[in-house]
C-alpha positions in Angstrom: 10.8 180.6 115.6 11.7 183.7 119.4 14.8 185.6 117.6 16.7 186.2 120.3 18.1 188.8 122.7 21.4 190.0 120.4 18.4 189.6 117.4 16.4 191.7 118.9 18.6 193.8 120.4 20.2 194.5 116.6 16.8 195.2 114.9 15.3 197.5 117.3 19.0 199.4 117.1 18.5 199.4 113.0 14.8 201.1 113.5 16.4 204.0 115.3 18.9 204.2 112.5 17.7 206.9 109.3 18.2 205.0 106.0 21.7 206.6 106.0 22.7 205.7 108.6 21.9 202.4 108.6 23.5 202.3 104.5 26.8 203.4 106.2 26.9 200.3 108.2 27.1 197.7 105.7 30.3 199.6 104.4 33.5 197.8 105.7 34.5 200.6 107.8 31.8 201.8 109.0 31.8 205.8 111.1 29.0 204.2 114.0 26.8 205.2 115.1 27.4 208.3 118.1 23.9 208.7 119.7 22.8 205.0 120.0 26.7 204.1 121.0 27.0 202.5 118.2 31.3 202.2 117.6 32.8 202.8 114.7 34.2 199.4 113.2 36.1 197.3 110.2 34.7 194.3 110.3 37.3 193.8 106.5 39.8 191.0 106.8 40.2 188.1 105.5 42.8 185.0 106.8 43.1 182.7 103.4 46.8 182.2 104.4 47.2 183.9 107.1 45.8 187.2 108.4 45.7 190.0 106.7 45.6 193.9 106.8 46.2 194.0 110.7 50.3 194.6 110.6 53.0 192.2 111.3 51.5 188.4 111.0 52.5 185.1 110.3 52.3 184.1 105.9 51.7 180.5 104.8 51.7 179.8 101.1 49.0 180.2 98.7 45.8 178.2 99.8 46.6 175.7 96.6 50.0 174.7 97.4 48.1 174.3 100.9 45.5 172.0 99.6 47.8 170.1 97.8 49.9 168.9 101.1 46.4 166.5 101.1 47.3 166.8 105.1 44.5 168.2 107.7 46.4 167.2 110.4 48.3 170.4 108.5 45.3 172.6 107.6 44.0 171.7 111.1 47.4 174.2 112.4 47.7 176.4 110.6 43.7 177.6 110.3 44.7 177.2 114.0 48.0 179.3 114.3 45.8 182.8 111.9 43.5 182.4 114.5 45.5 182.8 117.9 47.0 185.3 115.5 43.6 187.0 114.4 42.6 187.2 118.4 45.8 188.5 119.8 45.8 191.2 117.0 42.4 192.1 118.6 43.3 192.5 121.9 46.8 194.9 120.6 44.8 197.2 119.4 42.4 197.0 121.9 44.5 197.9 124.9 46.4 200.2 122.1 42.9 202.0 121.4 43.9 201.5 117.8 40.7 202.6 115.7 42.5 201.6 112.2 43.6 198.9 112.8 41.8 196.6 110.1 38.6 193.8 112.2 40.2 190.7 113.2 36.8 189.8 115.3 35.2 188.5 111.7 38.1 187.1 109.5 36.8 185.1 105.6 38.7 182.7 103.7 37.4 183.4 100.0 36.6 179.8 98.8 37.3 176.0 99.4 37.6 174.8 95.5 40.8 176.4 95.4 41.4 175.7 91.3 38.7 177.2 90.1 39.4 180.3 91.8 39.7 183.7 90.1 41.3 185.3 92.4 44.8 186.4 91.1 44.1 185.3 87.5 45.1 181.1 88.7 41.4 179.5 87.4 
């Protein structure tokens, strides 16, 4: 299997890092590695029912409530709004050079089996 350019570049950077620098990159708020030109990066964010930890954004009902609508169209529209807001927040943070804003390049949704979720002691 051939590695893509991105994979090769990532491996090359990792080889140049010390073990401490590599471990530091595992944290959600990495400080970056100045000598290698790696900028600080905060990748922790989630968008289960709206963009979290990134300033002001629309908040939608909890996942179990949205699932109870049984409306794929509504869930699609909600996801589209969330993704557009995440992109806009990221663009603004780059424009204003806000390095402390929670990351919105990578956002996650924790689970799909809503009723068995341990989040918030709802299961």
